[in-house]
N, C-alpha and C positions, 0 to 999 in steps of 0.2 A: 480326666478328673482333675479339678482344681483344688488344691489343698491350701486352706488357710489356716495357719498354726493354731492349734488348740492346746493350750498351755495345760499341763498336767496337774491340774489343781481341783480339788474337791471342796466345795463351800458349804458351810453352814449358812452363813450370810456374811457381807462385808460392807460396813456403814461407817463412812469416814467422819470423826470428830477430831478437832484439834485442840491441843492444850500445851501442857508444859514440855520441856525437852527431856530427852532420855540420853543416856550414855549409849553411843552407837557401837554395837559389837564389831570386832574386827574380821570375824569370820563367822560363817554358819556351816555348821557340820564338818568343820575342818577345811571349808573352801573359802578362800579370800577373793573378794571382788576386785576386779581391775577393769579398767575402761578398754574395751576391745575395740581394736580398729581393723577394719575387713579388707584393707588394701591388698594384703597377701593372699586371702582367701579369693578375692575376685581374681587375681592373677592367676591362681591355680585353676580356677573355675574356667577361664579361657583356655588354658593348656588342655585341661580335660575335654573341653568341647572339641578342640583340635583332634586329640587322639580317639574321639569317638567314632570318626569317620575312617580310621585306620584299623589295622588288626593286631596291634601290639596289646595283647590282652594283660600281660603282667603289669605294665605301665598304667593302663586304664584302672585295674582293680586296685592297685597300690595308691594311686591319687584319689580314687574314690574313697578308700577307706581313710586317707588323711583328712579329706574334706568333711567326711560324715562325723569324724571325730571332733574336728574343729566345731561343727554344728552342735554336738553334744556338750562341749565345753561352753559354748555360747548359751546353751539352754540352761547349764548349772549357774553361770553368771547372772542371767536374768533371775533364776529363783533366789539366789542369795541377795540380789538387790531389792527384789520384792520383798522379801522377809524383813530386810532391815528397814525398808520403807515403811512397813507395817508396825514394827516395833516404835519407831517415831516418824510420825508424818510431818513433823515440823522441819526434818533435816532436808534442806533444799537440795544438796547435792544428789541424795538417793532418790529424791522425788523425781529429779530429772533423768538420773541414770537408769531408774527401773523402766521409764518410757524409751530411753534410748536403746537399752539392750533388748527390749521387746521387739523394738522397729528393726533392729539390726538382725536379730533372730529371724524374724519373718522373712527379711530380704535375702538372708543367705540361704535359708532352707529352701525358699522359693527358687533362687537361681540354680542351687544344685538339682532341685528337682527337674526343671527343665533340661539340664543336661544330661541327667540320667534318662530321660525319655529318648534323648538322641542316641544314647548308648544301646537302648533296647531295640532300636532301629537300623544299628550299624552292624559291621563284621563281628564285633566282640559280644554280641548279644547272648549267645550260648553260653559263653563262660561267665557273663555277668548273672544269668539266670541263676546258674550253678552256684554263684557266690552269694547272692541275696536271697535266694529261695523263689519257689514259683509265686507265692502270694505278693510279695514285695515287688517282684519283677512286673507282674500284671498290673499292680497300682502305678508303678513307675511308667508303664506303657501308655496309660491313659492320662497322664500328667499334663495339665495346661498351667503355663506361667501367667501369674497375674498381669494384666496390663497396666500401663502407667495411670490410667483412668481409675482402675480398681484400687490400686495403692493409694491414690489421692482420696478416694471415698473413704477408705479405711482410716486413713490418717485423720481426715475431718470427723470421722465418728469418734475416734479416740479423744480428740479436742473437745467435743461436746460432751462426751462421758466426764471428763475431767472438769468442765464447766458444772455440771451437775452436782458433783461432789463439793465444789467451791460454793454454790448456792445453798447447799445443806449447811455449810459452816456459817453462812451469813444470815440464816433465817433466824427471826427474833419476835418477841412480842412483849409488850409494856402491860405490867399488871401491878397495881398499887406502887406506883413510882419505881418498880423495878424492871429492868430489861432482861427478859428470859431467853436463853438459848436453848437449843436442843441437848447440849451437853449437860446443863444444869437440870433441865427437866427430867431427864432419863437417869439422873444420878441421885445422890444423896439429898440434895436440895428439894428435888422433885418429890421423893418420898416423904419428906418432912411436910411439904405443902399438901400433899394428898391426905395425911393423917390430921392436919390441923384444919384445913381449908378445902375439902373435896371439890366444891363447886368451883373455887378458884382454880384449882388444878385442871378441872375440865375446861375452863375458859382460857387457860394458858396453852392447853394441848391444842384446842380449836383454833386459836389465834396463831399458833405456830404452824400448824397444818395448813392454814390458809395462806400464810406468808410464805411458806416453802412452795405451795401449789402455784401462786403468783410468779415465783422466781423460777422454778423447775419446769413448769408447765410449757412455757414457750421455747425451752431447750429441747423438751421432748418432741414439740412439734416439728422442728428442725431435724431432730434424729429419724422421726417417721418419715419424712420426705426424702432424707437421705438414704434410709434403708430400702425404700421403694427403688431408688436408682440402682442400688447393690443387686436387689433381686433381678431388675431388668438387665443390667449388665451381665449376670449370670445366666441369662435366659429364661427367667421365670416371670410369670405375670403376676404372681401372689408371693410376697414375702414369706409368709407362713410356710409355704411349699417348699420355698428354697431352704429355710432354715431346718425344717423337718428332716429333709433328705441330705443336704449338703453339709449342714453344722452337726446336728445331733444323730444322724444316721438312724432315724426310727423306722421300725418295721410295721407300724399300724397307721392306719389311714385317718384323714380328717373327721370322716364318719365315724371311725371308732371312737375318736375323742368326743364327738357330739354325744354319744351314747354314754360315754363315760361321766361326762358332765351332768347328764339327765339323772343317771343311776346315783351320783353322789348328792345331788339335790335332795332325792328321796330320803337318804339316811341322814343328812344334816340336821333336818327339823328334830329328829327324836335326840340326837347328840346334844344339840343345844338346850333342849328341854331338861335333860340331864345336868348338862354343864352349869346353866344358871340356877337350877332348881335343887341338884342333889350334891354336885361336886364339892367335896370337903378336902381335897387332896392338897396338902402342902408338905413340901419336902425340906427337911433341915438342911441349912448351908453347911457345905463341907470345905475345909481348907484345901489348898493346892496339895500339901503334904498328905492329907488324908485321901484325896483323890488318887494320887500316884501310889500311895500304899494298897488302896483297893485295886488298882488295876495290876500291881505287881502280884497281889497275893491270889487273885481270881483268873487273871487272863490264862494262866497256865492250866488251870482246873478245866476251863472252858474247852480248849483245844491246844494242841501242840503247836500250831501255827501262830496263834495269839501268844502263847507262852514265849516263843523264840522271838517274836517281834518286840514283847514287852521288855526282854532282856536286852535287845538292841537299844530300844528307846532310852532305858535307864542307864545302860552302861556308857552310851556314847552321847547322852544328854540332847537327844534329837527333838528338843521342844522348846518353846518361849512362850510362857504363861505370865500373865500380869493383868492389871486393871488401871494402868496409868492413862491419864485422860488424853496423852498424845498418842496412845496406841489406838491402831485401827479395831473398831469394834468388830465382833463376830470371830469366826475361827475358819481355818483350812489346813488342808494337808498338800505339801507340794513336794516334789521329787527334786532333791538337789543334784543327785546323780543316780543311775540305776540301782534299784533295791536299797537305795538310802533316802528316804523320805524324811520330812520334817513337819512337825505339828506347831501350828500357831494358834494361840487361843486368847481371847480376852475374856476374863471371868468376872462375873458379877453376881451377888446374891447367890441363889441356890443352882444356878446353871452350870456349876463347874463339871460335876461328874457326867451330867447328861451331854454336854458338849465335848469333853474329852473322850468319853466312850465312842460317841460318834466318830470323832476324827481318828480315834485308835482303830476302828473298823477299816477305815481307808488306809491307815498307816500298815496294818497287818497285809493288807492285799498288795500294797506297792513294795513291802518286804519280800512277799512271796513270789510274784509274778515278774517275770522278765518284761522289761518295757519294749514294746514293738517299735518298728521303724519310725523314728521321730518326724520324718518327712512326710510319709504318705498314710500311716495307720490312723484309723479314726477311733475316737473313745466313745462309747454308748453310755451316756450319763444316767440313763434309767437303770442300768446294771450296775454302774460304778456306785450309786447311792445305796444298793441292797446290802454290801458287807458293812457298812456303816451303820444304817439303821437297825440292820440285823443284829449286830454285836451289841447295841444298846438294848434290844429285846432280850438277848442271851443273859446278859449280865444281870438282869432283873431277877434271875434264878437265885442270886446271892444277895438281894437287897434286904432281907430279914437280917443277915449277918452284918452288912454294912449299915444299915440305918436303924436296926432293932426294931422297936414297936412301930416306927414309922415306915417300915418296909413295904407294907400294902400301900399307903398313901405315895410313896415314891414310885412303886410300879404303876400305879394309877396314872401318875403323870407322864411316865414314858408311853403308856397306850394312849392317854389323851392326845400326846404330842403327834403320835403316829396318825391318829385321827385328824387332828388339825392339818397335817400335812397332806393328806388326801382332799380334805375340803379346800384348804388354801390354795393347793396345786390346781385344783380344777378351776376354782373361781378366778384366779388370777390368769389362767390360761384362756378361759372364756372371754374374760374381759379383753385381754391383748389381741385375740384373734378378731374381735369386733372392730378393734382400732385399725388392725392392718387389712382388713377387709374393706375398711371405709377411711382411706388415709386423708381425705379432705375433711374430716371432722374438725370443728374448733375446740378450743380447751374447755369451753362450757360444756359442748356435747359430749366430750370425753368425761368430764367430771360426772354429769348425768347418767352416762352409760355405766359407770363404775357403781354409782349408788344403785342403779337398778339391778346389776349383776350381783352386787353384795347382799341386797335384800332377798334375792332367791335363794342365796346358800345360807344366809343367816337372818331367818325368820324373825321380825321384830326389830331388826337393825334400822335406826333412824339416822341414816348417814347423808351427809352432803356431798359425798364423793370426793372429797378432796384428798383422802389418806393414801390414795394408790402412789403417790410420790414418795412414799416411805420405803417402797420396794426397790432396792438399788437394782435388782435383777431386771426390771422393767426397763432400765436404762442401760445396763451394762451387758446383760445376757437375755435378750428378748426371747420369750417363748421357752425359757428353760424350766419354769416353775413346775410345769406338769410332770416333770422327772421326779419330783417329790411324791406326787400322788401316786404315780406307777410304782416307785419303789415302796411306798407304803403299804399298797396292797399286798405285795410279796412279803414285806417285813412282818406284817401283822399275822400272815399265815405262819411264818417261822415262829413268832412269839406264841401263837396258840398251839402250834406243835410242841413247844418246849414245855407247855403245861401238862402234856400228856406223855410225851416221850422225849426227854431232854437229848439224850444222845443222838436221836433220829433227827431232831431240829438242828444239832450242831452239825451233823453230816451234811445236811442241805445247805447251811451256810457255808461250810468249807468248800462245798461244790462251786459256790459263786466265787468264793476268795481265789481259788486255784485256777478257775477259768479265765479270770481276768476280764477287764471292760473293753478290750481293744477288738475292733473288726468283728463283734459278735452282735447278735440280734436279741432284743429283750423277749420278744414272745417265743422264740425258739428256745432260748435258754431256760425259760420257766417250764417250757415242755420237758426239756432234758431232765430236770430235776424233780419233776411231778408236782409243781405248784400250779395253782388256778390262775387264770389270766383275768384282767379286767374286761377283756374283749368277749369273755364267756357269759352268757346270760346268767343272771342271778348271783355272779361271784361278789360284786361289790356289796350287795344286801346282806349275803352269807357271812362274808368276812367281817364287815363293820358290825353286823347284829350280834356276832359272837363276842366281839371286843366290848360292846356296850352291856351286854349281860354281865360280863366280868366286872365291869364299872359299877354297876348298879347293886352288887352284892353287898 
């Protein structure tokens, strides 16, 4: 097994815009960042490699524990540097340090993983198995160290991703003697333009989209070629097959996904007829204090698990919420140390409670579940998104108390969001699979492919196909997006159950929280808790149909 570090982070989305400076915090969750030098780590790794061929079990286990703790420390340093970088992306030091700490973490874990494989083959194997457990031992026994070529390819990939974000920052369009940027269009100035001159707003949006497509498109073409090389280096003919198995640990097939895409297209027409014709849901904006008050008041009523997690969140202030222009847009939950997660969120308009309740679902799971082995354990993202989406759905039980008369409209928005997750997840997934199946496509052909796929999921859409460049996951986390769709099907079932038997819905949600996302399979876990799977005939139509009936009430 070849392990490429998968950072323990669950994203809503992350889209970089740059602006003013921010005061850089000295520590995150009580952990201060420092520049880690791996010289002593590498020296100890050499020593452990020598010991692996001998029979001194005590020394082997003691040195392994020391090195593993070093990896955990480095993992914490990366998390801290990433959060600080997210708070102020103008800070050049942390821009460089978060990349350095990630690269160093990956190198150190990979080196230790290779040494551990040698331990599993040596005289100390039995003692090592008893020390780390059967599951981790078996994973170490299959570990393959990355080659120099693989490391070089991954380094080039990271640099291209960085170029994409810089391209996002440079995109602009001139309208009525004003140079518009994305930051301005998607901020208050853009809102004002939309109210006063909607046709002008559309022109600026289209102009910016085309400019970003021109800038980011060539970067993606390079990423595409590079990723084909990565898959070939890993022994795969198809990059999608490589990602599904080695990166996301999916237990469904590409044929299952094709049927999923087809089933979602059948329900998307009815959804957009409702959305453009009948949807009236508008959620009042809540302040950050109101959002935190709502979480504090109702998380404990939902579950003891979420209640304890909320106490920890508030008591230790394990969050950073703001709307500064220098702050990374979006939200995520990242573990600073085991059972010590941290929420980062960019708030704007009425998204604050939705985003925070989503991230708080992740936060609750990371507070509840022990982290598996950092080096070899896999995280299943389809499962990781269910506690977050599921908590959003459960919190709607209290929306009448939180929003008053607007409670139904606020609930509608959550259900609509889940519906969008399913449609967008499949649409972006189908689009990306077309590209990776045809890696010699030109930028013009890619744009046309996106327009074609978009029209199938969004009837009536008159798209030029340029807007796919707004999806950071396409550049940074290829073929991730379908995880939103897979988790959305499960989460809508939890929401529907909560309308009939709230306590039973909470139990199902708690099962996902306590199971954890590590080394588990999506289809198998849904079977365990009694939820229907998107691979079962009629489930997509049934689940989405129930939600649409509720929205139309």
